[in-house]
C-alpha positions in Angstrom: -73.0 -175.5 10.6 -75.3 -173.9 13.1 -74.2 -170.8 14.8 -74.9 -169.9 18.4 -77.8 -167.6 17.6 -79.7 -170.4 15.7 -79.1 -172.9 18.5 -80.4 -170.5 21.1 -83.4 -169.5 19.0 -84.3 -173.2 18.4 -83.9 -174.0 22.0 -86.1 -171.1 23.1 -88.8 -172.1 20.6 -88.7 -175.7 21.8 -88.8 -174.6 25.4 -91.7 -172.2 24.8 -93.7 -174.8 22.9 -93.1 -177.4 25.6 -94.4 -175.0 28.3 -97.4 -174.0 26.2 -98.4 -177.6 25.5 -97.9 -178.5 29.1 -100.3 -175.9 30.3 -103.2 -177.1 28.1 -106.1 -179.1 29.6 -107.5 -179.8 33.0 -105.2 -181.1 35.7 -106.1 -184.2 37.6 -108.4 -187.2 36.7 -111.2 -186.8 34.3 -114.7 -187.1 35.5 -118.3 -186.9 34.3 -120.7 -184.5 35.9 -123.5 -186.1 37.9 -126.8 -186.6 36.0 -129.5 -184.0 36.6 -132.3 -185.1 39.0 -135.4 -186.6 37.4 -138.3 -184.1 37.3 -141.8 -185.3 36.5 -143.2 -183.4 33.4 -145.6 -180.6 34.1 -149.2 -181.4 33.0 -150.9 -179.0 30.6 -154.4 -177.7 31.4 -157.2 -180.0 30.1 -159.0 -177.2 28.4 -157.3 -174.4 26.5 -157.7 -170.8 27.6 -160.6 -169.2 25.8 -159.6 -165.6 26.6 -158.4 -163.7 23.5 -156.1 -160.8 23.7 -157.8 -157.5 23.4 -156.9 -155.4 20.5 -155.4 -152.1 21.6 -156.2 -149.1 19.5 -153.2 -147.6 17.7 -151.5 -144.7 19.4 -151.6 -141.3 17.7 -148.2 -140.4 16.4 -146.5 -137.4 17.7 -145.3 -136.5 14.2 -148.4 -134.7 12.9 -148.3 -133.1 9.5 -149.4 -129.4 9.3 
């Protein structure tokens, strides 16, 4: 036989789980976001750039050995 403490505990667990499950999800009707506007693709330049990056000389380190 169930005692009062077990009945109250089960009732509280049932009520808490009902409230927790009731709070899940978005309220109201479901909807899909509007599609993004169509953007024409950007055209690449006809000839590739011929400039090459200039090599920079290495910096002298501040940790010089005696």
